C-alpha positions, -999 to 999 in steps of 0.1 A, spaced: 448 -487 -269 416 -508 -257 381 -495 -269 351 -509 -261 318 -496 -275 285 -507 -264 253 -507 -283 218 -522 -282 202 -506 -254 165 -491 -253 131 -490 -240 114 -526 -234 84 -538 -217 86 -561 -187 91 -598 -199 108 -586 -231 144 -593 -243 174 -573 -256 208 -582 -269 237 -559 -259 268 -558 -280 303 -547 -269 326 -542 -298 365 -546 -287 394 -532 -304 430 -521 -299 447 -553 -289 443 -591 -291 419 -602 -264 425 -639 -262 443 -634 -226 414 -609 -212 382 -615 -194 352 -595 -207 326 -584 -181 291 -568 -182 281 -545 -155 252 -523 -145 245 -493 -127 212 -479 -115 205 -443 -103 211 -443 -66 228 -478 -65 264 -492 -66 277 -508 -99 274 -544 -101 288 -569 -119 263 -592 -139 283 -617 -161 320 -623 -174 334 -645 -199 371 -656 -204 377 -648 -240 399 -679 -246 380 -710 -237 346 -693 -227 344 -700 -190 315 -678 -178 303 -661 -144 270 -651 -137 256 -629 -105 227 -645 -88 205 -614 -99 206 -625 -136 215 -660 -137 191 -681 -157 178 -648 -175 209 -633 -191 236 -651 -213 270 -638 -221 288 -647 -253 316 -639 -276 320 -639 -313 359 -641 -318 360 -631 -355 339 -600 -346 357 -593 -316 325 -589 -300 308 -597 -265 270 -600 -264 248 -599 -232 216 -617 -241 188 -605 -216 156 -624 -214 126 -619 -190 137 -584 -183 120 -565 -152 118 -531 -141 143 -535 -117 170 -543 -145 166 -506 -157 201 -493 -156 231 -481 -175 249 -512 -187 287 -512 -193 312 -535 -209 346 -537 -194 377 -557 -199 407 -567 -177 437 -591 -183 433 -626 -168 461 -618 -141 442 -587 -129 413 -584 -105 402 -551 -115 387 -540 -147 407 -511 -160 389 -508 -196 353 -496 -199 328 -488 -224 307 -455 -224 277 -474 -214 240 -482 -228 208 -471 -211 183 -499 -206 149 -491 -196 125 -516 -188 87 -505 -184 62 -520 -163 
């Protein structure tokens, strides 16, 4: 069974940086896509970035392009979201998710980690 555990959230001032981690377990993820999402109060969940575990091809939403970077550490089975130049509007619960390359939807989700950016 796939398990995803996020960590690294917290309170940061505007302009600051945070690194979120997503520890994945339960199977071999070489044929998976890992994604980072967020959901702010009253807003829909949005995808921020994704990475194909094998090969490392990445995708970024326009809202975070140039500020956030997704990466993976294969030996540690961990995916990271490096967030720079944080803004108050980045405040949200951030989720890690996983899907097979052949799927379009993400069936596996972590519990989420809160990121709060103060102005």
